[in-house]
C-alpha positions in Angstrom: 107.9 116.7 98.5 110.4 113.8 98.6 113.9 114.8 97.5 115.6 112.1 95.4 119.0 113.5 96.4 118.7 112.7 100.1 115.7 110.4 100.6 117.6 107.1 100.9 119.6 108.5 103.8 116.3 108.7 105.7 114.9 105.3 104.8 115.3 101.7 106.0 113.1 100.2 103.4 112.9 100.8 99.6 109.9 99.6 97.7 110.2 99.5 93.9 107.6 98.8 91.3 108.8 96.7 88.3 107.1 97.6 85.0 107.7 101.3 84.2 110.0 101.8 87.2 112.8 99.3 86.6 111.8 97.6 83.4 110.8 99.4 80.2 107.1 99.7 79.8 107.6 99.9 76.0 107.6 96.1 76.1 104.2 95.8 77.8 102.7 98.5 75.5 103.9 96.6 72.5 102.5 93.3 73.6 99.1 94.7 74.6 98.6 97.3 71.9 100.2 95.4 69.0 100.7 91.7 69.5 97.5 90.8 71.4 95.2 92.8 69.1 96.8 91.3 66.0 96.5 87.7 67.2 92.9 88.3 68.4 92.0 89.8 65.1 93.5 86.8 63.2 91.5 84.4 65.3 88.2 86.2 65.1 88.1 87.4 61.5 88.2 91.2 62.2 90.5 94.0 61.5 93.4 94.8 63.8 92.0 98.2 64.5 88.6 96.6 65.5 90.4 94.2 67.8 92.5 96.9 69.4 89.4 99.1 70.0 87.6 96.2 71.7 90.6 95.3 73.8 91.3 98.9 75.0 87.6 99.4 75.9 87.7 96.2 78.0 91.0 97.2 79.6 89.6 100.6 80.5 86.6 99.1 82.2 88.9 97.0 84.4 91.7 99.4 85.1 93.0 99.3 88.6 91.3 96.0 89.3 93.1 92.7 89.9 91.8 91.2 86.7 93.4 94.0 84.7 96.8 92.6 85.7 95.8 88.9 85.5 97.1 87.0 82.5 94.9 84.0 83.3 91.9 86.3 83.1 92.9 87.7 79.7 93.8 84.3 78.3 90.4 82.9 79.2 88.5 86.0 78.0 90.3 86.3 74.6 91.0 82.5 74.2 94.7 83.3 73.6 97.8 82.1 75.2 98.8 85.5 76.6 102.0 84.2 78.4 103.2 82.7 75.2 102.5 85.9 73.3 104.7 87.7 75.8 107.4 85.1 75.4 107.4 85.5 71.7 108.4 89.1 72.1 110.8 88.7 75.0 113.7 90.1 73.0 112.1 93.5 73.7 112.3 93.1 77.5 114.9 95.4 79.0 115.8 97.6 82.0 115.0 101.3 81.8 118.2 103.4 81.5 120.3 103.2 84.6 117.9 100.9 86.5 120.2 97.9 86.7 123.1 100.0 87.8 120.9 101.6 90.5 120.0 98.2 91.8 123.6 97.1 91.9 124.4 100.2 94.0 121.5 99.8 96.4 122.1 96.2 97.3 125.6 97.2 98.6 123.9 99.3 101.3 122.0 98.5 104.5 118.5 99.0 103.2 115.7 96.4 102.9 114.8 96.2 99.2 111.3 95.0 98.2 109.8 94.4 94.8 106.2 95.5 95.0 104.4 94.8 91.8 101.0 94.3 90.2 102.7 92.0 87.7 101.2 88.6 87.2 103.6 85.7 88.1 103.6 84.7 84.4 105.2 87.9 83.3 107.3 88.3 86.5 108.9 84.9 85.8 109.5 85.7 82.1 111.0 89.0 82.8 113.2 87.4 85.5 114.5 84.9 83.0 115.5 87.7 80.7 116.8 90.3 83.1 117.4 88.5 86.5 115.6 91.4 88.2 114.4 89.5 91.3 118.0 88.7 92.3 118.5 92.1 93.8 115.5 92.0 96.2 115.2 90.8 99.8 111.5 89.9 99.1 109.0 90.0 96.3 105.3 90.9 96.7 102.8 90.7 93.9 99.2 91.8 94.0 98.1 88.3 92.9 99.9 86.8 95.9 98.2 89.2 98.3 94.9 89.1 96.5 94.5 92.8 95.9 96.0 95.3 93.5 98.3 98.1 94.8 95.5 100.6 94.1 93.5 99.1 97.0 94.1 99.6 100.7 94.0 95.9 101.6 97.2 95.4 99.6 99.1 97.8 101.9 97.5 96.5 105.0 98.6 92.9 104.1 102.1 94.2 103.1 102.5 95.9 106.4 101.5 92.8 108.3 104.2 90.9 106.3 107.0 93.4 106.6 106.2 95.7 109.5 107.8 98.6 107.7 108.1 102.1 109.2 105.7 104.4 107.3 108.1 107.4 107.9 111.3 105.5 106.8 110.0 103.8 103.7 110.3 105.0 100.1 108.0 103.8 97.4 108.9 104.4 93.7 106.2 103.7 91.1 105.0 105.0 87.7 101.3 104.4 88.5 99.8 107.6 90.0 96.8 105.7 91.4 99.1 103.3 93.2 101.1 106.2 94.7 97.8 107.9 95.8 96.7 104.6 97.5 100.0 104.4 99.3 99.7 108.0 100.4 96.2 107.3 101.8 97.7 104.4 103.7 100.2 106.7 105.3 103.4 106.5 103.2 104.9 109.9 102.8 108.1 109.2 100.9 106.8 108.7 97.4 108.5 109.2 94.0 106.7 109.0 90.6 108.5 107.9 87.4 107.8 110.3 84.7 109.3 108.3 81.8 108.1 104.7 82.3 108.5 103.8 78.6 111.7 104.6 76.6 109.7 105.2 73.4 107.2 107.7 75.0 107.7 111.3 76.1 108.2 112.4 79.7 104.9 112.8 81.5 103.9 115.9 83.5 103.2 114.9 87.1 101.9 117.4 89.6 100.6 115.5 92.6 104.0 113.8 93.5 107.7 114.5 93.4 108.9 112.9 90.2 112.0 111.7 88.4 112.5 110.4 84.9 114.1 107.2 86.2 115.5 105.6 89.4 119.1 106.5 88.3 118.2 110.0 89.7 117.9 108.7 93.2 121.2 109.3 95.0 122.8 106.3 96.7 125.0 107.2 99.6 128.5 105.8 99.6 130.0 103.8 102.5 
């Protein structure tokens, strides 16, 4: 399994997920499990619990599909301004512990740094306003730009066409196990799972991939 103490010494390209890898997933969980159900309940004359139950059921039916990550889809389906609901809670957006410092260290070294995210451009832009996260990256790739979620093989095929990365000298760090499995199927062997994607949730047990609590555990060589 990938060793976080040495892996960057063997890589030319580092691919990082955003939500749950660099930025605290507690924000997204709060918006989708608290803010959106409350507003949907208000507008539809139902209880917050009923609204949450309906929303979770719909999300489960779409999990891993592009619509699951699409704010435009949810705005139309629920007749809510989903981007604005995110914006109203933007004081909760933050880096995971040590993530910004890790990025500051990595950019000082000769490695191509890619943000590879399922995030919709609406939330990507909002989170960039708050954190400046995209400033650290050589390039940003979103599932919506490529037309496929990271869970699907065409995403990786299109990404390889764009970047021509070496499968053996590329590291992907992600909190989504399905995404890591898809990347492994494509041929990436250097994979790290984030076991604590949300600061307000316990560490997850991960058996299929080497795991770290956060990117700060990845050693960045000096010089």
